[in-house]
DOSEFI-905999 format. One record per residue: chain; residue number from 1; residue in one letter; x, y, z of N, C-alpha, C in turn. Coordinates in steps of 0.001 Angstrom, whole numbers. Each point is the difference from the previous one (the first is absolute). Example, Ala and Ser with C-alpha at 12.3 -4.5 7.8 and 13.67 -1.06 7.14 Angstrom:
% residues 2
{kolse->A&drendo->1&fikol->A&n.px->13190&n.py->-5690&n.pz->7800&ca.px->-890&ca.py->1190&ca.pz->0&c.px->900&c.py->1200&c.pz->0}
{kolse->A&drendo->2&fikol->S&n.px->-350&n.py->1050&n.pz->-720&ca.px->820&ca.py->1190&ca.pz->60&c.px->-770&c.py->1090&c.pz->730}
***
This chain:
% residues 110
{kolse->A&drendo->1&fikol->M&n.px->-34835&n.py->-74047&n.pz->16026&ca.px->1355&ca.py->-393&ca.pz->957&c.px->-37&c.py->-975&c.pz->1010}
{kolse->A&drendo->2&fikol->T&n.px->614&n.py->-961&n.pz->-54&ca.px->325&ca.py->-1092&ca.pz->1352&c.px->-524&c.py->696&c.pz->1629}
{kolse->A&drendo->3&fikol->E&n.px->-845&n.py->-567&n.pz->355&ca.px->241&ca.py->933&ca.pz->1445&c.px->1105&c.py->-142&c.pz->991}
{kolse->A&drendo->4&fikol->D&n.px->538&n.py->-1030&n.pz->-209&ca.px->1717&ca.py->107&ca.pz->878&c.px->1102&c.py->1482&c.pz->-1374}
{kolse->A&drendo->5&fikol->A&n.px->-205&n.py->643&n.pz->-73&ca.px->457&ca.py->919&ca.pz->-1044&c.px->-256&c.py->1136&c.pz->1105}
{kolse->A&drendo->6&fikol->A&n.px->-354&n.py->271&n.pz->1172&ca.px->195&ca.py->1402&ca.pz->784&c.px->1270&c.py->-558&c.pz->389}
{kolse->A&drendo->7&fikol->D&n.px->675&n.py->-343&n.pz->-27&ca.px->1492&ca.py->202&ca.pz->814&c.px->384&c.py->444&c.pz->-1036}
{kolse->A&drendo->8&fikol->V&n.px->-474&n.py->301&n.pz->-1393&ca.px->1414&ca.py->269&ca.pz->-1010&c.px->-35&c.py->1672&c.pz->435}
{kolse->A&drendo->9&fikol->E&n.px->1089&n.py->773&n.pz->-289&ca.px->332&ca.py->1325&ca.pz->-49&c.px->-798&c.py->360&c.pz->-1444}
{kolse->A&drendo->10&fikol->P&n.px->-375&n.py->1304&n.pz->89&ca.px->-711&ca.py->371&ca.pz->-1048&c.px->807&c.py->352&c.pz->-496}
{kolse->A&drendo->11&fikol->V&n.px->-47&n.py->246&n.pz->-1283&ca.px->1350&ca.py->604&ca.pz->-1422&c.px->-346&c.py->1661&c.pz->285}
{kolse->A&drendo->12&fikol->T&n.px->-581&n.py->1057&n.pz->248&ca.px->114&ca.py->1257&ca.pz->217&c.px->-1071&c.py->-31&c.pz->1668}
{kolse->A&drendo->13&fikol->R&n.px->1285&n.py->1191&n.pz->130&ca.px->-1030&ca.py->643&ca.pz->1402&c.px->-345&c.py->1439&c.pz->-478}
{kolse->A&drendo->14&fikol->R&n.px->188&n.py->379&n.pz->-884&ca.px->-264&ca.py->1394&ca.pz->-372&c.px->128&c.py->514&c.pz->-1609}
{kolse->A&drendo->15&fikol->D&n.px->-854&n.py->1036&n.pz->-417&ca.px->-596&ca.py->417&ca.pz->-1007&c.px->1595&c.py->84&c.pz->-852}
{kolse->A&drendo->16&fikol->H&n.px->193&n.py->-380&n.pz->-1393&ca.px->1128&ca.py->980&ca.pz->-851&c.px->-293&c.py->784&c.pz->-1095}
{kolse->A&drendo->17&fikol->D&n.px->878&n.py->857&n.pz->462&ca.px->-429&ca.py->1118&ca.pz->-1271&c.px->916&c.py->24&c.pz->-838}
{kolse->A&drendo->18&fikol->V&n.px->1252&n.py->-1361&n.pz->-251&ca.px->430&ca.py->11&ca.pz->-657&c.px->628&c.py->-1290&c.pz->-778}
{kolse->A&drendo->19&fikol->S&n.px->516&n.py->-357&n.pz->-1106&ca.px->-453&ca.py->-1295&ca.pz->-168&c.px->1094&c.py->-935&c.pz->865}
{kolse->A&drendo->20&fikol->W&n.px->-238&n.py->-878&n.pz->356&ca.px->344&ca.py->-1221&ca.pz->993&c.px->-185&c.py->-1770&c.pz->-755}
{kolse->A&drendo->21&fikol->S&n.px->619&n.py->-553&n.pz->578&ca.px->-156&ca.py->-1599&ca.pz->290&c.px->-701&c.py->-740&c.pz->855}
{kolse->A&drendo->22&fikol->A&n.px->-739&n.py->-915&n.pz->113&ca.px->-915&ca.py->-798&ca.pz->1214&c.px->1273&c.py->-1590&c.pz->-424}
{kolse->A&drendo->23&fikol->N&n.px->263&n.py->-14&n.pz->1181&ca.px->265&ca.py->-1647&ca.pz->54&c.px->-762&c.py->-1162&c.pz->315}
{kolse->A&drendo->24&fikol->L&n.px->-576&n.py->-745&n.pz->-1032&ca.px->-1034&ca.py->-886&ca.pz->182&c.px->772&c.py->-1573&c.pz->-480}
{kolse->A&drendo->25&fikol->E&n.px->878&n.py->246&n.pz->171&ca.px->816&ca.py->-1761&ca.pz->-273&c.px->788&c.py->-88&c.pz->1496}
{kolse->A&drendo->26&fikol->Q&n.px->-744&n.py->-94&n.pz->912&ca.px->688&ca.py->-860&ca.pz->1025&c.px->-683&c.py->-1208&c.pz->293}
{kolse->A&drendo->27&fikol->P&n.px->691&n.py->-1141&n.pz->427&ca.px->-243&ca.py->-1131&ca.pz->346&c.px->-1552&c.py->-71&c.pz->588}
{kolse->A&drendo->28&fikol->R&n.px->-439&n.py->1062&n.pz->754&ca.px->-1377&ca.py->-90&ca.pz->286&c.px->-762&c.py->231&c.pz->-1370}
{kolse->A&drendo->29&fikol->H&n.px->511&n.py->756&n.pz->-803&ca.px->-877&ca.py->47&ca.pz->-1055&c.px->1&c.py->-804&c.pz->-1057}
{kolse->A&drendo->30&fikol->A&n.px->1015&n.py->-1229&n.pz->-117&ca.px->69&ca.py->-932&ca.pz->-553&c.px->-1235&c.py->-1319&c.pz->-191}
{kolse->A&drendo->31&fikol->D&n.px->-299&n.py->273&n.pz->1841&ca.px->-703&ca.py->-765&ca.pz->478&c.px->-1717&c.py->730&c.pz->-30}
{kolse->A&drendo->32&fikol->D&n.px->-618&n.py->1078&n.pz->-635&ca.px->-1408&ca.py->729&ca.pz->61&c.px->415&c.py->667&c.pz->-896}
{kolse->A&drendo->33&fikol->R&n.px->-713&n.py->-412&n.pz->-1230&ca.px->-494&ca.py->1092&ca.pz->-1261&c.px->-594&c.py->897&c.pz->519}
{kolse->A&drendo->34&fikol->D&n.px->-1360&n.py->-414&n.pz->919&ca.px->-1151&ca.py->1043&ca.pz->702&c.px->1178&c.py->912&c.pz->423}
{kolse->A&drendo->35&fikol->L&n.px->1032&n.py->-342&n.pz->351&ca.px->547&ca.py->1236&ca.pz->1323&c.px->627&c.py->1084&c.pz->-1216}
{kolse->A&drendo->36&fikol->V&n.px->791&n.py->-804&n.pz->-962&ca.px->605&ca.py->629&ca.pz->-1147&c.px->-897&c.py->1164&c.pz->-903}
{kolse->A&drendo->37&fikol->V&n.px->-1126&n.py->-34&n.pz->125&ca.px->-1126&ca.py->744&ca.pz->-817&c.px->-635&c.py->760&c.pz->1294}
{kolse->A&drendo->38&fikol->E&n.px->-269&n.py->-437&n.pz->935&ca.px->-396&ca.py->1179&ca.pz->1270&c.px->931&c.py->821&c.pz->139}
{kolse->A&drendo->39&fikol->Q&n.px->1302&n.py->179&n.pz->-25&ca.px->1083&ca.py->477&ca.pz->259&c.px->573&c.py->957&c.pz->-969}
{kolse->A&drendo->40&fikol->A&n.px->-592&n.py->-162&n.pz->-1668&ca.px->707&ca.py->450&ca.pz->-1002&c.px->-1731&c.py->1512&c.pz->-26}
{kolse->A&drendo->41&fikol->K&n.px->-1186&n.py->-610&n.pz->186&ca.px->-723&ca.py->728&ca.pz->826&c.px->94&c.py->977&c.pz->276}
{kolse->A&drendo->42&fikol->D&n.px->1061&n.py->13&n.pz->1527&ca.px->12&ca.py->427&ca.pz->684&c.px->1074&c.py->1262&c.pz->-654}
{kolse->A&drendo->43&fikol->A&n.px->1084&n.py->-476&n.pz->-659&ca.px->924&ca.py->767&ca.pz->-764&c.px->-496&c.py->820&c.pz->-275}
{kolse->A&drendo->44&fikol->V&n.px->-930&n.py->-855&n.pz->-1312&ca.px->-214&ca.py->1207&ca.pz->-1495&c.px->-668&c.py->1412&c.pz->1128}
{kolse->A&drendo->45&fikol->A&n.px->-721&n.py->-382&n.pz->1064&ca.px->-1146&ca.py->1280&ca.pz->642&c.px->846&c.py->982&c.pz->897}
{kolse->A&drendo->46&fikol->A&n.px->1131&n.py->-426&n.pz->156&ca.px->1062&ca.py->504&ca.pz->688&c.px->625&c.py->1178&c.pz->-504}
{kolse->A&drendo->47&fikol->T&n.px->-158&n.py->-392&n.pz->-1718&ca.px->927&ca.py->867&ca.pz->-1111&c.px->-1190&c.py->859&c.pz->-318}
{kolse->A&drendo->48&fikol->A&n.px->889&n.py->1376&n.pz->53&ca.px->-473&ca.py->1248&ca.pz->-685&c.px->-223&c.py->-159&c.pz->-1199}
{kolse->A&drendo->49&fikol->T&n.px->-1156&n.py->975&n.pz->-1234&ca.px->-295&ca.py->-133&ca.pz->-1112&c.px->1442&c.py->838&c.pz->-138}
{kolse->A&drendo->50&fikol->G&n.px->211&n.py->-638&n.pz->-1269&ca.px->1578&ca.py->799&ca.pz->-545&c.px->1351&c.py->-1150&c.pz->401}
{kolse->A&drendo->51&fikol->C&n.px->-422&n.py->-240&n.pz->569&ca.px->1334&ca.py->-1610&ca.pz->562&c.px->-575&c.py->-1352&c.pz->-799}
{kolse->A&drendo->52&fikol->H&n.px->741&n.py->-600&n.pz->675&ca.px->550&ca.py->-1246&ca.pz->-520&c.px->359&c.py->-520&c.pz->1333}
{kolse->A&drendo->53&fikol->V&n.px->-565&n.py->-1431&n.pz->132&ca.px->909&ca.py->-1214&ca.pz->809&c.px->281&c.py->-1072&c.pz->-601}
{kolse->A&drendo->54&fikol->N&n.px->978&n.py->-228&n.pz->185&ca.px->733&ca.py->-1678&ca.pz->-518&c.px->-537&c.py->-618&c.pz->537}
{kolse->A&drendo->55&fikol->L&n.px->-1192&n.py->-1081&n.pz->312&ca.px->30&ca.py->-1104&ca.pz->425&c.px->665&c.py->-1294&c.pz->126}
{kolse->A&drendo->56&fikol->V&n.px->819&n.py->-586&n.pz->445&ca.px->997&ca.py->-602&ca.pz->-315&c.px->-283&c.py->-1658&c.pz->799}
{kolse->A&drendo->57&fikol->T&n.px->-931&n.py->-925&n.pz->-911&ca.px->-525&ca.py->-821&ca.pz->457&c.px->847&c.py->-1704&c.pz->-159}
{kolse->A&drendo->58&fikol->H&n.px->-663&n.py->-590&n.pz->726&ca.px->1165&ca.py->-1274&ca.pz->200&c.px->57&c.py->-1004&c.pz->-931}
{kolse->A&drendo->59&fikol->G&n.px->775&n.py->-640&n.pz->-708&ca.px->-553&ca.py->-1157&ca.pz->-899&c.px->23&c.py->-988&c.pz->-458}
{kolse->A&drendo->60&fikol->D&n.px->-612&n.py->-109&n.pz->1126&ca.px->-841&ca.py->-1401&ca.pz->178&c.px->-1397&c.py->311&c.pz->-905}
{kolse->A&drendo->61&fikol->H&n.px->-452&n.py->874&n.pz->689&ca.px->-1691&ca.py->-84&ca.pz->-792&c.px->248&c.py->621&c.pz->-1413}
{kolse->A&drendo->62&fikol->G&n.px->849&n.py->-152&n.pz->-946&ca.px->421&ca.py->702&ca.pz->-1298&c.px->-317&c.py->1316&c.pz->-521}
{kolse->A&drendo->63&fikol->H&n.px->229&n.py->-77&n.pz->-885&ca.px->-209&ca.py->1405&ca.pz->-519&c.px->-1121&c.py->1172&c.pz->382}
{kolse->A&drendo->64&fikol->P&n.px->-226&n.py->1066&n.pz->602&ca.px->-1045&ca.py->645&ca.pz->812&c.px->-832&c.py->361&c.pz->-990}
{kolse->A&drendo->65&fikol->E&n.px->46&n.py->129&n.pz->-1105&ca.px->-1213&ca.py->432&ca.pz->-958&c.px->-1230&c.py->-1023&c.pz->298}
{kolse->A&drendo->66&fikol->T&n.px->225&n.py->-1256&n.pz->368&ca.px->-882&ca.py->-1185&ca.pz->33&c.px->-995&c.py->-130&c.pz->1445}
{kolse->A&drendo->67&fikol->Y&n.px->655&n.py->1061&n.pz->845&ca.px->-1319&ca.py->-267&ca.pz->1018&c.px->-179&c.py->645&c.pz->1070}
{kolse->A&drendo->68&fikol->L&n.px->891&n.py->1230&n.pz->-444&ca.px->269&ca.py->1538&ca.pz->603&c.px->-303&c.py->1320&c.pz->-782}
{kolse->A&drendo->69&fikol->W&n.px->35&n.py->-228&n.pz->-1358&ca.px->-12&ca.py->1368&ca.pz->-602&c.px->-1713&c.py->-107&c.pz->42}
{kolse->A&drendo->70&fikol->E&n.px->-1257&n.py->-908&n.pz->253&ca.px->-1246&ca.py->835&ca.pz->-827&c.px->-331&c.py->-31&c.pz->1826}
{kolse->A&drendo->71&fikol->P&n.px->301&n.py->-590&n.pz->682&ca.px->-409&ca.py->302&ca.pz->1417&c.px->453&c.py->1732&c.pz->479}
{kolse->A&drendo->72&fikol->L&n.px->863&n.py->162&n.pz->-549&ca.px->591&ca.py->1440&ca.pz->510&c.px->-868&c.py->1185&c.pz->-757}
{kolse->A&drendo->73&fikol->A&n.px->122&n.py->-495&n.pz->-1227&ca.px->-1092&ca.py->1019&ca.pz->-675&c.px->-1375&c.py->-238&c.pz->139}
{kolse->A&drendo->74&fikol->A&n.px->-1001&n.py->-944&n.pz->713&ca.px->-739&ca.py->-438&ca.pz->581&c.px->-89&c.py->979&c.pz->1152}
{kolse->A&drendo->75&fikol->A&n.px->299&n.py->-167&n.pz->1056&ca.px->47&ca.py->575&ca.pz->998&c.px->395&c.py->1742&c.pz->256}
{kolse->A&drendo->76&fikol->F&n.px->656&n.py->476&n.pz->-1537&ca.px->481&ca.py->1630&ca.pz->13&c.px->-957&c.py->-54&c.pz->-1551}
{kolse->A&drendo->77&fikol->D&n.px->-1193&n.py->-57&n.pz->-160&ca.px->-651&ca.py->933&ca.pz->-969&c.px->-664&c.py->984&c.pz->184}
{kolse->A&drendo->78&fikol->D&n.px->664&n.py->366&n.pz->939&ca.px->-415&ca.py->2100&ca.pz->1&c.px->1211&c.py->426&c.pz->-13}
{kolse->A&drendo->79&fikol->R&n.px->915&n.py->-671&n.pz->-470&ca.px->1744&ca.py->887&ca.pz->-178&c.px->371&c.py->-906&c.pz->-1089}
{kolse->A&drendo->80&fikol->S&n.px->428&n.py->770&n.pz->-805&ca.px->668&ca.py->-626&ca.pz->-1410&c.px->1178&c.py->-777&c.pz->621}
{kolse->A&drendo->81&fikol->L&n.px->441&n.py->-1272&n.pz->-908&ca.px->1550&ca.py->-522&ca.pz->546&c.px->397&c.py->-820&c.pz->-1175}
{kolse->A&drendo->82&fikol->E&n.px->772&n.py->428&n.pz->-311&ca.px->1462&ca.py->-479&ca.pz->-986&c.px->473&c.py->-638&c.pz->498}
{kolse->A&drendo->83&fikol->F&n.px->155&n.py->-2106&n.pz->-505&ca.px->1187&ca.py->-414&ca.pz->-315&c.px->1103&c.py->-829&c.pz->-576}
{kolse->A&drendo->84&fikol->E&n.px->1099&n.py->582&n.pz->984&ca.px->1219&ca.py->-292&ca.pz->-898&c.px->578&c.py->-1725&c.pz->-26}
{kolse->A&drendo->85&fikol->Y&n.px->387&n.py->-538&n.pz->-751&ca.px->802&ca.py->-1114&ca.pz->1390&c.px->1223&c.py->369&c.pz->-638}
{kolse->A&drendo->86&fikol->V&n.px->1126&n.py->8&n.pz->954&ca.px->1420&ca.py->877&ca.pz->-366&c.px->792&c.py->-1568&c.pz->-2}
{kolse->A&drendo->87&fikol->D&n.px->6&n.py->-949&n.pz->770&ca.px->811&ca.py->-1428&ca.pz->-513&c.px->267&c.py->-931&c.pz->1115}
{kolse->A&drendo->88&fikol->R&n.px->569&n.py->-943&n.pz->102&ca.px->-19&ca.py->-787&ca.pz->917&c.px->1493&c.py->317&c.pz->585}
{kolse->A&drendo->89&fikol->C&n.px->-18&n.py->-371&n.pz->1629&ca.px->1333&ca.py->501&ca.pz->1114&c.px->711&c.py->-880&c.pz->-865}
{kolse->A&drendo->90&fikol->G&n.px->1321&n.py->479&n.pz->908&ca.px->941&ca.py->-1095&ca.pz->36&c.px->-431&c.py->-1774&c.pz->642}
{kolse->A&drendo->91&fikol->C&n.px->-670&n.py->357&n.pz->1484&ca.px->-722&ca.py->-1072&ca.pz->767&c.px->-1005&c.py->-635&c.pz->-166}
{kolse->A&drendo->92&fikol->G&n.px->-778&n.py->246&n.pz->-1556&ca.px->-1210&ca.py->-429&ca.pz->-981&c.px->-815&c.py->889&c.pz->674}
{kolse->A&drendo->93&fikol->G&n.px->-420&n.py->497&n.pz->682&ca.px->-874&ca.py->661&ca.pz->-66&c.px->-715&c.py->1588&c.pz->-1298}
{kolse->A&drendo->94&fikol->H&n.px->-954&n.py->43&n.pz->393&ca.px->-798&ca.py->1048&ca.pz->-1490&c.px->-3&c.py->1308&c.pz->595}
{kolse->A&drendo->95&fikol->V&n.px->313&n.py->758&n.pz->-697&ca.px->-458&ca.py->2204&ca.pz->291&c.px->-833&c.py->-367&c.pz->-1329}
{kolse->A&drendo->96&fikol->T&n.px->-1608&n.py->719&n.pz->783&ca.px->-971&ca.py->689&ca.pz->-596&c.px->569&c.py->2184&c.pz->652}
{kolse->A&drendo->97&fikol->R&n.px->8&n.py->103&n.pz->-907&ca.px->-409&ca.py->1618&ca.pz->227&c.px->-1283&c.py->509&c.pz->-430}
{kolse->A&drendo->98&fikol->V&n.px->-796&n.py->378&n.pz->879&ca.px->-940&ca.py->955&ca.pz->5&c.px->-147&c.py->1449&c.pz->474}
{kolse->A&drendo->99&fikol->F&n.px->-535&n.py->852&n.pz->-1206&ca.px->293&ca.py->968&ca.pz->50&c.px->-1887&c.py->264&c.pz->513}
{kolse->A&drendo->100&fikol->V&n.px->-67&n.py->989&n.pz->779&ca.px->-988&ca.py->542&ca.pz->282&c.px->-156&c.py->1500&c.pz->-327}
{kolse->A&drendo->101&fikol->G&n.px->-1042&n.py->33&n.pz->-720&ca.px->-529&ca.py->1411&ca.pz->-973&c.px->-217&c.py->39&c.pz->-1175}
{kolse->A&drendo->102&fikol->G&n.px->517&n.py->-1337&n.pz->-459&ca.px->317&ca.py->-256&ca.pz->-1330&c.px->-1224&c.py->840&c.pz->-1275}
{kolse->A&drendo->103&fikol->E&n.px->-151&n.py->-292&n.pz->-807&ca.px->-936&ca.py->82&ca.pz->-728&c.px->-1245&c.py->-914&c.pz->-126}
{kolse->A&drendo->104&fikol->S&n.px->775&n.py->-1554&n.pz->-340&ca.px->-908&ca.py->-1334&ca.pz->215&c.px->376&c.py->-1078&c.pz->414}
{kolse->A&drendo->105&fikol->V&n.px->-194&n.py->-1118&n.pz->85&ca.px->542&ca.py->-1155&ca.pz->797&c.px->-20&c.py->-570&c.pz->-1406}
{kolse->A&drendo->106&fikol->T&n.px->1386&n.py->-347&n.pz->136&ca.px->473&ca.py->-602&ca.pz->-1789&c.px->908&c.py->-1642&c.pz->1331}
{kolse->A&drendo->107&fikol->R&n.px->-268&n.py->-1331&n.pz->-1192&ca.px->842&ca.py->-1058&ca.pz->-30&c.px->584&c.py->-445&c.pz->-1267}
{kolse->A&drendo->108&fikol->G&n.px->1292&n.py->110&n.pz->499&ca.px->1187&ca.py->55&ca.pz->-924&c.px->1088&c.py->-588&c.pz->789}
{kolse->A&drendo->109&fikol->G&n.px->1139&n.py->122&n.pz->-471&ca.px->1391&ca.py->-233&ca.pz->106&c.px->15&c.py->-2061&c.pz->220}
{kolse->A&drendo->110&fikol->S&n.px->1199&n.py->184&n.pz->621&ca.px->341&ca.py->-1390&ca.pz->-656&c.px->-1080&c.py->-1854&c.pz->967}
***
């Protein structure tokens, strides 16, 4: 993440014990893929076991499997994550559902 991202509001301010969505497709996210990855990590960390977080990423970065899934799996090798590509948003972004506490890390989807 670049140093000038300190002014970017975090995507989560609390832990989530229900499924939820993290908006990672703001204009600032389009300019900084590292910010997307770091805030996605924060979102997964704030998601309780047995729940999922929908990571809505900016379309400028392409399909999230190409840059996001592997760093998340590596960052949480002590937690079992399952990735599901949901779809593209009408605005061009991408939605990845990350289940926390699944049996294995999967690499599937469209």
